[in-house]
Structures are given as structure tokens and as C-alpha cells.
N, C-alpha and C positions, 0 to 999 in steps of 0.2 A: 671461220668460226663466227657464229651469229652473236649479236650483242646480248640477246636474251640468254644464250648459253653462258656467256662470260659472267653476266649478272648472277645467274643461277649458281655457277661455280663459286663466285665470291661469297654469296650468301651462305652456301653450304660450308665453306671453309671458316667463315666468321662464326657461324653457329657452333662449329666444333671448338673453336677457341673459347667462346663464351661458356660452353659446357664445361671446359676444363677450369675456367675461373670459378664456376659455382662449386665444382668438386673440390677445388683448392680451398674455397671459403669454408666448406663443410669440415675439411680436415683441420683448418686453423681454429674454428670454433670448438671442435672436440678437443683439440690439444690444450687450449686454454682452460676449458672446464676440467679436463682430466688433471692438469697440472695443479689447479687450485684444490681439487679433491685430494690429490696425493699429499699436498701440504697439510690439509686439514686432518687427514687420517694417518699421516706418516707412512704412506704406502710407497715404499721405494720401488717396488716392481712396476707400479703404475707410472711413477716418475720416469723410470727407465724407458718405458713404452713411449712416453712423450718425447724424450730425447732422441730415441731411435727414429721415431716417426717424422722428425723434422726433415730427414733426407727426402721423403716422398713429396713434401711441400716444396722443397727446393727444386726437385726434378720437374714438378708441374710448372713452376715459374719458367724454367728453361724451355720447356716444351711450348708454353704459351708464347714466349718471346720469339721462338723459332718460327712458329706458325704465323705470327703477326709480321715478322720480317719477310716471310715468303709472300704473304698477302700484299705487302707494300711493293715488293719487287716485281711480282708477276701479274697482279690484278689491276694496277693503276687506279686505285679507288678515287672516287669523286670527293669533294670537300666534306660532305656529310659522312660518308663511309670512312674517310680518313680519320675523322674525329672519333668514330667508334673504335677503330683499330688502336688509336693512341690511348683512348680511355681504357680499353682492355689491358694494354700493357701497364698503364699506371696503376690500375686496380691490382693486377697481379703482383706488382712491386710492393704495394702496401700490404698485401696479404703475406708475402714472403717475410717481410720485416716483422709482422705480427706473429708469425710462426716462430721467428727467432726469439721474440720476447717470451713466448710460452715455453720454449726450450730453456731459456735462462731461468725462468721460474722453477722448472722441474729440477734443474741442476742444484738448487739450494735446498731441496727437500732433505737429502741425506745429511747435510751440514746442520740444518735446524733440528733434525731428529736427535742430535747429540747435545743439544742446548736446552736451557731452561725454557719451558713453554710459557708464552706470554698469554694471559687469560683473554679470551675473546678475539685474539688477533687473527688466527687462521680463518675463523668464521667470517670476520669482516673482509678479509682478502677474498674469500669465496663469493661473498655478496657482490663485491666490486667486479669480480671476474664475470659473474652472471649478467650484471648490468651492461658491461662492455660487450659481451658476446651477443646480447640481444640487440645492441646498437649496431654491431657489425652485420648481423643477420638482416636487420631492417635496411641497412645501407645497400646490401646486395639485392634485397628484394626490390628496393627502389630502382636499382639499375636494370633488373630484368623487366620491370613494369614501366620503365622510363617515367617514374613518378617524382616530379619535382617537389611536390608538397611533402611527401614522405622523406625525401632527401633533406629538405629544409628542416623538418622535425628532428631528424637524426643530428643535424648540425647544431641545433639548439640544445640538444641533450648533452652535448659535450660539457656544458657548464655544470650539469648535475654530476657528471663523472668527476669533474674537478673538485666539486664540493665534497663528494664522498672520499676522494683521495685526501683532501685537506683535513677532514675529520679524522681519518686513520692516522695521518701524520701527527696530529696533536695528541692522539691517544698514545702513540709510541713515545712522544716526548715525556708525557706524564709517567709512563711506566719506567722510563730510563731515569727520571729524577727520583722516583720512589725507591728504586732498587738498582744499584750498579750492575747486578747480575743480568739485568734485562738489556743492557747496552748492546752486547753482541748480537743476540737474536733480533732485537728491534732494528738494528742497522740492516741486517739481512732482510727482514720483513719490509722495511721501508723501500729497499731496492726493488723488491718484488712488487709492491704497491705502485711504485713509479713506473715500472715496466708495463703493468696492466693499464695504467692511465695513458701511457703512450699508445697502446693498442686503440684506446678510445680516440686518440688523435688521428690514427690511421683510418678508423671507421669514418671519422669526419671528413678525411681526405677523399675517401670513396664517395661519400655523399656529395661532395663538391664536384667530383668528376661527373656524377650523374647530372647535376645542374648544368655543367659545361656541355655535356653531350647533348642535352635536350635544347638548351637555349643558345649555345655557341659562345657563352661567356661565363667566366668564373664569377662567383658571388663577389659583389663590389664592397660589401661591408666586412669588417674584421670578424674573425671567429669569436664567438662568445666564450670568453675564458673567465675562470674564477680561481686564481691561484694566490692564496694568502700565505703560503709557506715561506716565501722570501721575506715577508715583513712581519709575519706573526699576527697580522690583523685580519 
């Protein structure tokens, strides 16, 4: 078997795995937006669709990992190609966990539908979800384009997500102090907001994998974080 043929087969298999990653990313983005919409509109049918759809996301991760394992075993990738395979696996893992967060969000829609509505809360959650989905979409775009600059921009935007989350957290505290009936729903809503913020962390992780893929090194500086919820400041 010629070297050219081996390289061609490796490239073909790797492209197939990368296509699955992008498909998986699209499903995760849709799931998160649908879950936020279901919460905002109290649409239990849409929430159920998100919960059921998580199985497809999980299946894609398994398929990606199987393809990557086969690549490692059969193709003997060089250092650069090995980095690409490892990046694909790590991105798939980040997307799978993000899908779990969307499912967790959807699970609480029915519960919150039976509780007192907190003014403006579901709208704020939906805005946070849209910002995080855009962040993930840009991280995946940076991966496809091997765009370190865009990946660095995504990484910086994690601080903005943290600020949005902290603002929501403070709003929930205010609502709980103003009316004890808000405590239950605000606790659920805070859990949802934190889950979405975690998806932002995974989008940042995807962006860092892009930087690693292109440069061979992970970013040396700490992630830009802004979390004032622990101190209240």
C-alpha cells in the first residue's frame, strides 16, 4: 500500500469524524436554544423534545470516539495528525457535556411551570443561552478554519458570560428577599443559569483546543473569569 494511499485514507477518515463533530455541535446549539425557549414559553412539548434528543448527541460522541480510536490504531498518525485526532475527541467530549446541560435545563421546565413566575427571569435566561450558543458556534467555526484569533476572542468572551450570569444571580437574590414565594423558583432558575454558564466554559475549552491544535501549546495564561457570586462583590 503506497504512502499516498495511506495519507488519503487517513484524511478521509478524519474528515468524516470532523463532520460528525460539526453535526454534534449543531444539535447541542439547537438543544440549548430550544430548552431556553421552552422555559420562557412554558412549552413542555418542546422541553420533552430536548430531553429525548440528548440520546442522539450521546450517540454521536460514541461514534466519534470509535472513529478516532480506529484512526489511532490503524493509521499511525504523525505528531500533527495525532494532535488533530486528540482535539476532535476532546471537542466531542465538551459538546456531550454541553448537551447534558441543555437536557438538565429542559427537565426543570415542567417543575417551574407549576411555580410562581419570576418577572423577567426566563427572558434573562434566554439571553444568556443565546450568548453562550453564539460563543460555541464561533469556537467550532474557529476549529474548522484553524483560526487562532477567533479562538482567542471566544476565550475572552467567557468573562462576559460570567458577568451576565452574576447579574442574573443578583436579580434572583433580590427577588427572593422581596418575596419568599420566589425562593423555590429562583433556586431552580439559578441552577439553570449556572448550567448555561458551564456551557460557556466548555465553549472556552473548545477554543483552547483550537489554539492547541494550531500552535501545539495550550494557552499559557489563566482563563479570563469574573465570578463575584462567591463574595457578593
